[in-house]
Residue, then its C-alpha position, 0 to 999 in steps of 0.5 A: m505278075r511275077v511279084v504277085a505270085i511270089l507274094v501269094l506264095s510267101l503269104s500262104l507258106g508263112g501261115c504254116l507251122t511245124g509240128e514242134q511249133l504247134i506243140a510249143e504254142r499249145n504248151a504255152k497256152d496250157d501253161q498260161k491257162c493253168q497259171s491263170y487258175g492259180a496253179r504254179p509250175g512244179t506244184d501238184s495242182y499245176v501237174n493236175c491242171r496240165a493232165q486234165l487239159d491233155s485228157a480233155r484234148t485227147t477226148a475231143r480228138a477221139i470224139d471228132g475222129a469217131t465215125p457216125a456209127q460210133t456216136t449213134v444213140v440207140v432208142r428202144s421203142s419202150d423209150v418213146p412215149t405212145p402218142m395220144p389219139s387225135t380224136v376224143p371218144g364220143q360221150r355215152c349216156t348211162s342213165r335213162g332219160s338224161f340228155c347227153 
């Protein structure tokens, strides 16, 4: 029983990464992605690629952290089309002697 508890504890702690490890892993992934696009470290295209990835990540974090009230879309009544009536008006005859 004690061995099982130690094993479970060690496995659960083994998945934890420190902040530095997470940053290093993210940087390695960003580096690999930019190089897969053909950008080489030290070039303007590489710097732009890394900046775009960072900006996208920042935007995603801001959206994820936004409250529902901040992401609610306001729809004005003028934006919603008026529904069509469900009944068809009756036919009216306008000339004498015609059958409608």
